[in-house]
Backbone and ligand atoms as CSV (ligand in chain L), in Angstrom:
chain,resi,resn,atom,element,x,y,z
A,1,MET,N,N,-25.928,7.294,4.848
A,1,MET,CA,C,-24.749,6.985,4.027
A,1,MET,C,C,-24.854,5.561,3.490
A,2,SER,N,N,-25.044,5.460,2.194
A,2,SER,CA,C,-25.076,4.127,1.597
A,2,SER,C,C,-23.887,3.942,0.665
A,3,GLU,N,N,-22.909,4.824,0.784
A,3,GLU,CA,C,-21.761,4.781,-0.115
A,3,GLU,C,C,-20.965,3.492,0.085
A,4,THR,N,N,-20.509,2.940,-1.005
A,4,THR,CA,C,-19.657,1.767,-0.906
A,4,THR,C,C,-18.334,2.039,-1.623
A,5,LEU,N,N,-17.329,1.343,-1.190
A,5,LEU,CA,C,-16.002,1.468,-1.793
A,5,LEU,C,C,-15.558,0.111,-2.322
A,6,ILE,N,N,-14.789,0.150,-3.409
A,6,ILE,CA,C,-14.167,-1.067,-3.914
A,6,ILE,C,C,-12.839,-1.252,-3.184
A,7,ILE,N,N,-12.717,-2.381,-2.497
A,7,ILE,CA,C,-11.491,-2.702,-1.771
A,7,ILE,C,C,-10.955,-4.020,-2.323
A,8,CYS,N,N,-9.696,-4.029,-2.718
A,8,CYS,CA,C,-9.108,-5.265,-3.228
A,8,CYS,C,C,-8.554,-6.090,-2.070
A,9,CYS,N,N,-8.815,-7.386,-2.134
A,9,CYS,CA,C,-8.415,-8.304,-1.059
A,9,CYS,C,C,-6.889,-8.402,-0.989
A,10,PRO,N,N,-6.305,-8.303,0.221
A,10,PRO,CA,C,-4.851,-8.409,0.342
A,10,PRO,C,C,-4.340,-9.821,0.038
A,11,ALA,N,N,-5.215,-10.818,0.134
A,11,ALA,CA,C,-4.780,-12.200,-0.096
A,11,ALA,C,C,-4.932,-12.613,-1.563
A,12,CYS,N,N,-6.113,-12.336,-2.165
A,12,CYS,CA,C,-6.353,-12.851,-3.522
A,12,CYS,C,C,-6.567,-11.745,-4.551
A,13,ALA,N,N,-6.570,-10.472,-4.105
A,13,ALA,CA,C,-6.695,-9.298,-4.977
A,13,ALA,C,C,-8.066,-9.168,-5.630
A,14,SER,N,N,-9.040,-9.982,-5.210
A,14,SER,CA,C,-10.397,-9.819,-5.735
A,14,SER,C,C,-10.970,-8.488,-5.275
A,15,ARG,N,N,-11.843,-7.935,-6.116
A,15,ARG,CA,C,-12.471,-6.675,-5.760
A,15,ARG,C,C,-13.692,-6.946,-4.896
A,16,ASN,N,N,-13.753,-6.260,-3.749
A,16,ASN,CA,C,-14.880,-6.400,-2.845
A,16,ASN,C,C,-15.569,-5.050,-2.689
A,17,ARG,N,N,-16.901,-5.062,-2.650
A,17,ARG,CA,C,-17.664,-3.840,-2.442
A,17,ARG,C,C,-17.977,-3.735,-0.954
A,18,VAL,N,N,-17.472,-2.685,-0.320
A,18,VAL,CA,C,-17.584,-2.569,1.130
A,18,VAL,C,C,-18.277,-1.249,1.478
A,19,PRO,N,N,-19.342,-1.301,2.319
A,19,PRO,CA,C,-19.961,-0.046,2.763
A,19,PRO,C,C,-18.924,0.805,3.508
A,20,THR,N,N,-18.910,2.103,3.222
A,20,THR,CA,C,-17.928,2.983,3.853
A,20,THR,C,C,-17.970,2.871,5.372
A,21,ALA,N,N,-19.179,2.735,5.908
A,21,ALA,CA,C,-19.334,2.678,7.359
A,21,ALA,C,C,-18.682,1.439,7.960
A,22,LYS,N,N,-18.522,0.412,7.148
A,22,LYS,CA,C,-17.952,-0.834,7.664
A,22,LYS,C,C,-16.514,-1.037,7.207
A,23,LEU,N,N,-15.940,0.021,6.639
A,23,LEU,CA,C,-14.566,-0.081,6.174
A,23,LEU,C,C,-13.655,-0.430,7.356
A,24,GLY,N,N,-12.772,-1.332,7.158
A,24,GLY,CA,C,-11.873,-1.725,8.241
A,24,GLY,C,C,-12.219,-3.101,8.763
A,25,GLY,N,N,-13.517,-3.442,8.734
A,25,GLY,CA,C,-13.908,-4.804,9.076
A,25,GLY,C,C,-14.108,-5.573,7.784
A,26,GLY,N,N,-14.762,-6.686,7.875
A,26,GLY,CA,C,-15.144,-7.373,6.649
A,26,GLY,C,C,-14.108,-8.332,6.126
A,27,THR,N,N,-14.617,-9.311,5.407
A,27,THR,CA,C,-13.747,-10.327,4.818
A,27,THR,C,C,-14.010,-10.416,3.328
A,28,CYS,N,N,-13.081,-10.972,2.631
A,28,CYS,CA,C,-13.172,-11.114,1.182
A,28,CYS,C,C,-14.285,-12.096,0.817
A,29,GLY,N,N,-15.163,-11.672,-0.116
A,29,GLY,CA,C,-16.257,-12.537,-0.541
A,29,GLY,C,C,-15.792,-13.759,-1.305
A,30,LYS,N,N,-14.581,-13.723,-1.823
A,30,LYS,CA,C,-14.082,-14.850,-2.610
A,30,LYS,C,C,-13.277,-15.840,-1.773
A,31,CYS,N,N,-12.298,-15.309,-0.998
A,31,CYS,CA,C,-11.393,-16.231,-0.282
A,31,CYS,C,C,-11.563,-16.204,1.231
A,32,GLY,N,N,-12.326,-15.238,1.750
A,32,GLY,CA,C,-12.592,-15.213,3.187
A,32,GLY,C,C,-11.538,-14.531,4.038
A,33,ALA,N,N,-10.468,-14.048,3.417
A,33,ALA,CA,C,-9.424,-13.356,4.178
A,33,ALA,C,C,-9.937,-12.007,4.671
A,34,GLY,N,N,-9.383,-11.519,5.781
A,34,GLY,CA,C,-9.719,-10.180,6.249
A,34,GLY,C,C,-9.262,-9.158,5.235
A,35,LEU,N,N,-10.079,-8.117,5.023
A,35,LEU,CA,C,-9.733,-7.140,3.990
A,35,LEU,C,C,-8.634,-6.182,4.445
A,36,PHE,N,N,-8.408,-6.107,5.760
A,36,PHE,CA,C,-7.282,-5.324,6.271
A,36,PHE,C,C,-6.548,-6.147,7.320
A,37,MET,N,N,-5.239,-6.090,7.276
A,37,MET,CA,C,-4.419,-6.955,8.123
A,37,MET,C,C,-3.658,-6.171,9.192
A,38,GLY,N,N,-3.684,-4.833,9.102
A,38,GLY,CA,C,-2.908,-4.027,10.038
A,38,GLY,C,C,-1.415,-4.128,9.786
A,39,ARG,N,N,-1.072,-4.545,8.575
A,39,ARG,CA,C,0.335,-4.582,8.176
A,39,ARG,C,C,0.403,-4.495,6.654
A,40,PRO,N,N,1.568,-4.111,6.130
A,40,PRO,CA,C,1.688,-3.976,4.678
A,40,PRO,C,C,1.564,-5.337,3.980
A,41,LEU,N,N,0.997,-5.327,2.774
A,41,LEU,CA,C,0.965,-6.561,2.002
A,41,LEU,C,C,2.174,-6.584,1.069
A,42,VAL,N,N,2.480,-7.767,0.572
A,42,VAL,CA,C,3.586,-7.934,-0.365
A,42,VAL,C,C,3.044,-7.737,-1.775
A,43,LEU,N,N,3.574,-6.729,-2.451
A,43,LEU,CA,C,3.127,-6.428,-3.816
A,43,LEU,C,C,3.993,-7.169,-4.827
A,44,THR,N,N,3.320,-7.754,-5.838
A,44,THR,CA,C,4.008,-8.423,-6.941
A,44,THR,C,C,3.306,-8.005,-8.232
A,45,SER,N,N,3.828,-8.470,-9.354
A,45,SER,CA,C,3.170,-8.162,-10.621
A,45,SER,C,C,1.765,-8.758,-10.666
A,46,ALA,N,N,1.502,-9.767,-9.820
A,46,ALA,CA,C,0.196,-10.415,-9.827
A,46,ALA,C,C,-0.884,-9.583,-9.139
A,47,ASN,N,N,-0.503,-8.762,-8.163
A,47,ASN,CA,C,-1.547,-8.024,-7.431
A,47,ASN,C,C,-1.359,-6.506,-7.465
A,48,PHE,N,N,-0.260,-6.037,-8.051
A,48,PHE,CA,C,0.043,-4.604,-7.988
A,48,PHE,C,C,-1.060,-3.765,-8.633
A,49,ASP,N,N,-1.459,-4.118,-9.851
A,49,ASP,CA,C,-2.424,-3.275,-10.560
A,49,ASP,C,C,-3.793,-3.258,-9.879
A,50,ALA,N,N,-4.158,-4.370,-9.254
A,50,ALA,CA,C,-5.432,-4.390,-8.536
A,50,ALA,C,C,-5.422,-3.321,-7.449
A,51,HIS,N,N,-4.362,-3.326,-6.646
A,51,HIS,CA,C,-4.323,-2.392,-5.519
A,51,HIS,C,C,-3.999,-0.962,-5.950
A,52,ALA,N,N,-3.220,-0.817,-7.017
A,52,ALA,CA,C,-2.814,0.529,-7.447
A,52,ALA,C,C,-3.884,1.206,-8.298
A,53,ALA,N,N,-4.642,0.421,-9.045
A,53,ALA,CA,C,-5.526,1.037,-10.036
A,53,ALA,C,C,-7.000,0.708,-9.856
A,54,LYS,N,N,-7.335,-0.410,-9.220
A,54,LYS,CA,C,-8.728,-0.859,-9.215
A,54,LYS,C,C,-9.401,-0.733,-7.856
A,55,SER,N,N,-8.675,-0.182,-6.877
A,55,SER,CA,C,-9.225,-0.009,-5.547
A,55,SER,C,C,-9.655,1.443,-5.367
A,56,ASP,N,N,-10.642,1.670,-4.509
A,56,ASP,CA,C,-11.084,3.046,-4.253
A,56,ASP,C,C,-10.258,3.742,-3.176
A,57,ILE,N,N,-9.373,3.013,-2.512
A,57,ILE,CA,C,-8.505,3.673,-1.521
A,57,ILE,C,C,-7.081,3.751,-2.079
A,58,PRO,N,N,-6.342,4.808,-1.703
A,58,PRO,CA,C,-4.969,4.948,-2.212
A,58,PRO,C,C,-4.067,3.814,-1.708
A,59,LEU,N,N,-3.037,3.568,-2.508
A,59,LEU,CA,C,-2.030,2.569,-2.167
A,59,LEU,C,C,-0.714,3.296,-1.872
A,60,VAL,N,N,-0.124,3.000,-0.722
A,60,VAL,CA,C,1.181,3.561,-0.370
A,60,VAL,C,C,2.214,2.457,-0.555
A,61,VAL,N,N,3.113,2.646,-1.504
A,61,VAL,CA,C,4.087,1.605,-1.837
A,61,VAL,C,C,5.453,1.961,-1.254
A,62,ASP,N,N,6.028,1.002,-0.543
A,62,ASP,CA,C,7.411,1.103,-0.079
A,62,ASP,C,C,8.284,0.331,-1.071
A,63,PHE,N,N,8.991,1.062,-1.929
A,63,PHE,CA,C,9.937,0.429,-2.853
A,63,PHE,C,C,11.233,0.186,-2.082
A,64,TRP,N,N,11.626,-1.090,-1.960
A,64,TRP,CA,C,12.753,-1.439,-1.103
A,64,TRP,C,C,13.558,-2.563,-1.739
A,65,ALA,N,N,14.673,-2.916,-1.101
A,65,ALA,CA,C,15.457,-4.086,-1.496
A,65,ALA,C,C,16.169,-4.624,-0.259
A,66,ALA,N,N,16.417,-5.926,-0.280
A,66,ALA,CA,C,17.003,-6.583,0.897
A,66,ALA,C,C,18.409,-6.079,1.197
A,67,TRP,N,N,19.143,-5.652,0.157
A,67,TRP,CA,C,20.523,-5.199,0.369
A,67,TRP,C,C,20.611,-3.773,0.898
A,68,CYS,N,N,19.493,-3.101,0.988
A,68,CYS,CA,C,19.459,-1.671,1.322
A,68,CYS,C,C,19.282,-1.485,2.825
A,69,GLY,N,N,20.340,-1.022,3.498
A,69,GLY,CA,C,20.297,-0.846,4.951
A,69,GLY,C,C,19.191,0.082,5.417
A,70,PRO,N,N,19.083,1.282,4.833
A,70,PRO,CA,C,17.997,2.192,5.249
A,70,PRO,C,C,16.607,1.598,5.025
A,71,CYS,N,N,16.454,0.750,3.988
A,71,CYS,CA,C,15.154,0.094,3.751
A,71,CYS,C,C,14.812,-0.830,4.917
A,72,ARG,N,N,15.797,-1.649,5.309
A,72,ARG,CA,C,15.553,-2.583,6.414
A,72,ARG,C,C,15.288,-1.817,7.710
A,73,GLN,N,N,15.986,-0.686,7.850
A,73,GLN,CA,C,15.818,0.144,9.043
A,73,GLN,C,C,14.399,0.717,9.108
A,74,MET,N,N,13.847,1.081,7.939
A,74,MET,CA,C,12.520,1.706,7.920
A,74,MET,C,C,11.392,0.681,8.001
A,75,ALA,N,N,11.683,-0.592,7.743
A,75,ALA,CA,C,10.622,-1.607,7.667
A,75,ALA,C,C,9.699,-1.631,8.892
A,76,PRO,N,N,10.243,-1.609,10.124
A,76,PRO,CA,C,9.328,-1.623,11.281
A,76,PRO,C,C,8.442,-0.380,11.350
A,77,ALA,N,N,8.966,0.768,10.918
A,77,ALA,CA,C,8.173,2.004,10.921
A,77,ALA,C,C,7.032,1.902,9.913
A,78,PHE,N,N,7.318,1.306,8.753
A,78,PHE,CA,C,6.278,1.152,7.728
A,78,PHE,C,C,5.193,0.191,8.222
A,79,GLU,N,N,5.634,-0.882,8.905
A,79,GLU,CA,C,4.671,-1.824,9.499
A,79,GLU,C,C,3.767,-1.109,10.496
A,80,ALA,N,N,4.380,-0.300,11.363
A,80,ALA,CA,C,3.609,0.410,12.392
A,80,ALA,C,C,2.685,1.446,11.759
A,81,ALA,N,N,3.115,2.054,10.671
A,81,ALA,CA,C,2.288,3.049,9.993
A,81,ALA,C,C,1.016,2.412,9.440
A,82,ALA,N,N,1.107,1.137,9.031
A,82,ALA,CA,C,-0.074,0.450,8.494
A,82,ALA,C,C,-1.185,0.395,9.535
A,83,VAL,N,N,-0.810,0.148,10.794
A,83,VAL,CA,C,-1.799,0.066,11.870
A,83,VAL,C,C,-2.527,1.403,12.008
A,84,GLN,N,N,-1.777,2.492,11.849
A,84,GLN,CA,C,-2.374,3.822,12.037
A,84,GLN,C,C,-3.133,4.303,10.810
A,85,LEU,N,N,-2.721,3.888,9.628
A,85,LEU,CA,C,-3.285,4.467,8.404
A,85,LEU,C,C,-4.422,3.650,7.784
A,86,GLU,N,N,-4.400,2.327,7.970
A,86,GLU,CA,C,-5.513,1.527,7.452
A,86,GLU,C,C,-6.776,1.845,8.246
A,87,PRO,N,N,-7.978,1.763,7.668
A,87,PRO,CA,C,-8.286,1.358,6.303
A,87,PRO,C,C,-8.417,2.542,5.332
A,88,ARG,N,N,-7.946,3.697,5.749
A,88,ARG,CA,C,-8.056,4.871,4.868
A,88,ARG,C,C,-7.200,4.692,3.615
A,89,VAL,N,N,-6.082,3.993,3.778
A,89,VAL,CA,C,-5.203,3.671,2.655
A,89,VAL,C,C,-4.744,2.227,2.813
A,90,ARG,N,N,-4.183,1.684,1.764
A,90,ARG,CA,C,-3.559,0.358,1.798
A,90,ARG,C,C,-2.054,0.561,1.746
A,91,LEU,N,N,-1.297,-0.184,2.542
A,91,LEU,CA,C,0.156,-0.117,2.476
A,91,LEU,C,C,0.697,-1.411,1.886
A,92,GLY,N,N,1.689,-1.280,1.017
A,92,GLY,CA,C,2.288,-2.457,0.416
A,92,GLY,C,C,3.771,-2.267,0.196
A,93,LYS,N,N,4.497,-3.381,0.211
A,93,LYS,CA,C,5.945,-3.349,-0.009
A,93,LYS,C,C,6.258,-3.990,-1.352
A,94,LEU,N,N,7.096,-3.297,-2.122
A,94,LEU,CA,C,7.497,-3.838,-3.405
A,94,LEU,C,C,9.015,-4.038,-3.427
A,95,ASP,N,N,9.429,-5.290,-3.554
A,95,ASP,CA,C,10.845,-5.642,-3.639
A,95,ASP,C,C,11.350,-5.273,-5.036
A,96,THR,N,N,12.209,-4.261,-5.100
A,96,THR,CA,C,12.630,-3.739,-6.407
A,96,THR,C,C,13.544,-4.711,-7.161
A,97,GLU,N,N,14.115,-5.684,-6.444
A,97,GLU,CA,C,14.935,-6.705,-7.114
A,97,GLU,C,C,14.033,-7.765,-7.751
A,98,ALA,N,N,13.017,-8.197,-7.019
A,98,ALA,CA,C,12.122,-9.242,-7.502
A,98,ALA,C,C,11.149,-8.719,-8.555
A,99,GLU,N,N,10.799,-7.444,-8.469
A,99,GLU,CA,C,9.786,-6.866,-9.357
A,99,GLU,C,C,10.362,-5.653,-10.084
A,100,GLN,N,N,11.409,-5.908,-10.879
A,100,GLN,CA,C,12.122,-4.797,-11.511
A,100,GLN,C,C,11.263,-4.039,-12.524
A,101,ALA,N,N,10.329,-4.730,-13.168
A,101,ALA,CA,C,9.509,-4.056,-14.184
A,101,ALA,C,C,8.672,-2.945,-13.551
A,102,ILE,N,N,8.139,-3.221,-12.364
A,102,ILE,CA,C,7.308,-2.203,-11.701
A,102,ILE,C,C,8.189,-1.057,-11.200
A,103,ALA,N,N,9.356,-1.387,-10.656
A,103,ALA,CA,C,10.279,-0.340,-10.202
A,103,ALA,C,C,10.695,0.550,-11.363
A,104,THR,N,N,10.895,-0.061,-12.528
A,104,THR,CA,C,11.267,0.702,-13.721
A,104,THR,C,C,10.110,1.582,-14.183
A,105,ARG,N,N,8.898,1.008,-14.132
A,105,ARG,CA,C,7.720,1.774,-14.554
A,105,ARG,C,C,7.581,3.056,-13.730
A,106,TYR,N,N,7.915,2.976,-12.447
A,106,TYR,CA,C,7.806,4.145,-11.574
A,106,TYR,C,C,9.120,4.922,-11.482
A,107,ALA,N,N,10.094,4.550,-12.316
A,107,ALA,CA,C,11.376,5.277,-12.381
A,107,ALA,C,C,11.975,5.494,-10.995
A,108,ILE,N,N,12.033,4.384,-10.230
A,108,ILE,CA,C,12.589,4.467,-8.882
A,108,ILE,C,C,14.106,4.574,-8.989
A,109,ARG,N,N,14.655,5.690,-8.523
A,109,ARG,CA,C,16.098,5.920,-8.630
A,109,ARG,C,C,16.817,5.677,-7.317
A,110,SER,N,N,16.142,5.864,-6.209
A,110,SER,CA,C,16.772,5.607,-4.924
A,110,SER,C,C,15.767,4.914,-4.023
A,111,ILE,N,N,16.269,4.065,-3.150
A,111,ILE,CA,C,15.403,3.379,-2.201
A,111,ILE,C,C,15.941,3.608,-0.795
A,112,PRO,N,N,15.072,3.605,0.231
A,112,PRO,CA,C,13.628,3.431,0.047
A,112,PRO,C,C,12.969,4.660,-0.583
A,113,SER,N,N,11.941,4.398,-1.379
A,113,SER,CA,C,11.069,5.453,-1.884
A,113,SER,C,C,9.635,5.064,-1.567
A,114,LEU,N,N,8.875,6.021,-1.052
A,114,LEU,CA,C,7.447,5.803,-0.833
A,114,LEU,C,C,6.686,6.525,-1.941
A,115,VAL,N,N,5.740,5.817,-2.571
A,115,VAL,CA,C,4.930,6.404,-3.626
A,115,VAL,C,C,3.458,6.138,-3.301
A,116,VAL,N,N,2.667,7.199,-3.339
A,116,VAL,CA,C,1.228,7.061,-3.121
A,116,VAL,C,C,0.538,7.057,-4.481
A,117,ILE,N,N,-0.260,6.015,-4.718
A,117,ILE,CA,C,-0.932,5.824,-6.007
A,117,ILE,C,C,-2.431,5.678,-5.750
A,118,HIS,N,N,-3.233,6.417,-6.514
A,118,HIS,CA,C,-4.681,6.308,-6.372
A,118,HIS,C,C,-5.304,6.195,-7.750
A,119,ARG,N,N,-6.073,5.136,-7.954
A,119,ARG,CA,C,-6.711,4.851,-9.245
A,119,ARG,C,C,-5.711,4.932,-10.390
A,120,GLY,N,N,-4.533,4.387,-10.148
A,120,GLY,CA,C,-3.523,4.284,-11.197
A,120,GLY,C,C,-2.636,5.502,-11.358
A,121,ASN,N,N,-2.954,6.589,-10.674
A,121,ASN,CA,C,-2.156,7.811,-10.806
A,121,ASN,C,C,-1.279,8.028,-9.581
A,122,GLU,N,N,-0.010,8.341,-9.835
A,122,GLU,CA,C,0.862,8.695,-8.722
A,122,GLU,C,C,0.444,10.058,-8.179
A,123,ILE,N,N,0.227,10.151,-6.858
A,123,ILE,CA,C,-0.176,11.447,-6.305
A,123,ILE,C,C,0.891,12.037,-5.393
A,124,ALA,N,N,1.862,11.238,-4.964
A,124,ALA,CA,C,2.942,11.799,-4.151
A,124,ALA,C,C,4.091,10.811,-4.092
A,125,ARG,N,N,5.281,11.333,-3.822
A,125,ARG,CA,C,6.468,10.492,-3.738
A,125,ARG,C,C,7.439,11.118,-2.740
A,126,GLN,N,N,8.113,10.260,-1.993
A,126,GLN,CA,C,9.086,10.738,-1.012
A,126,GLN,C,C,10.219,9.724,-0.948
A,127,ALA,N,N,11.433,10.176,-1.165
A,127,ALA,CA,C,12.584,9.284,-1.089
A,127,ALA,C,C,13.263,9.424,0.271
A,128,GLY,N,N,13.835,8.314,0.728
A,128,GLY,CA,C,14.576,8.334,1.987
A,128,GLY,C,C,13.779,7.729,3.117
A,129,ALA,N,N,14.493,7.147,4.087
A,129,ALA,CA,C,13.837,6.511,5.226
A,129,ALA,C,C,13.205,7.550,6.129
A,130,MET,N,N,12.050,7.192,6.700
A,130,MET,CA,C,11.340,8.083,7.614
A,130,MET,C,C,10.906,7.302,8.848
A,131,PRO,N,N,10.837,7.966,10.000
A,131,PRO,CA,C,10.242,7.317,11.177
A,131,PRO,C,C,8.727,7.225,11.011
A,132,VAL,N,N,8.096,6.412,11.860
A,132,VAL,CA,C,6.663,6.152,11.704
A,132,VAL,C,C,5.845,7.430,11.745
A,133,SER,N,N,6.178,8.352,12.650
A,133,SER,CA,C,5.392,9.580,12.764
A,133,SER,C,C,5.439,10.386,11.469
A,134,ALA,N,N,6.604,10.416,10.837
A,134,ALA,CA,C,6.749,11.177,9.594
A,134,ALA,C,C,6.003,10.497,8.451
A,135,ILE,N,N,6.024,9.158,8.418
A,135,ILE,CA,C,5.291,8.437,7.376
A,135,ILE,C,C,3.800,8.744,7.496
A,136,VAL,N,N,3.275,8.609,8.722
A,136,VAL,CA,C,1.840,8.820,8.951
A,136,VAL,C,C,1.438,10.251,8.592
A,137,GLN,N,N,2.244,11.208,9.035
A,137,GLN,CA,C,1.941,12.618,8.776
A,137,GLN,C,C,1.988,12.922,7.278
A,138,TRP,N,N,3.000,12.381,6.613
A,138,TRP,CA,C,3.152,12.635,5.174
A,138,TRP,C,C,1.988,12.050,4.391
A,139,VAL,N,N,1.624,10.797,4.691
A,139,VAL,CA,C,0.529,10.153,3.964
A,139,VAL,C,C,-0.777,10.906,4.206
A,140,ARG,N,N,-1.052,11.278,5.466
A,140,ARG,CA,C,-2.293,11.991,5.758
A,140,ARG,C,C,-2.336,13.334,5.056
A,141,GLY,N,N,-1.153,13.905,4.819
A,141,GLY,CA,C,-1.083,15.206,4.166
A,141,GLY,C,C,-1.314,15.169,2.671
A,142,VAL,N,N,-1.136,13.997,2.068
A,142,VAL,CA,C,-1.238,13.932,0.601
A,142,VAL,C,C,-2.516,13.239,0.107
A,143,ILE,N,N,-3.231,12.541,0.997
A,143,ILE,CA,C,-4.443,11.832,0.531
A,143,ILE,C,C,-5.676,12.690,0.749
L,1,ZN,ZN,ZN,-9.644,-12.686,-1.161
């Protein structure tokens, strides 16, 4: 197996070429950050497209807002899901108040909403808070 995957750095969003066999380890060739953190990254307009469209692994986005009780309730479950799901997928949180253009682009009507995006295409969506087991099961079922 000499297959390599393009993985975008969670810190600087640079594209890194990583052998599939070594996925999960490794550091960014540009900034030296670990390519996986075992927790969701913070998505902004500066790094969203890199992770949503230019990475070879799917991106699971938690669309949330600070005023949303169910969002805050689900946050620890989403964090825990990252430990179980990485490096097969990347998990990221998008603050729908701070990044309204992206929330609008994805026509987010209720939060929390989880959206799985791979190479720029939405492949699944689920609205409503879920426990960690349901998040993990749902993501594994759609990727
Ligand atoms: Zn980096």
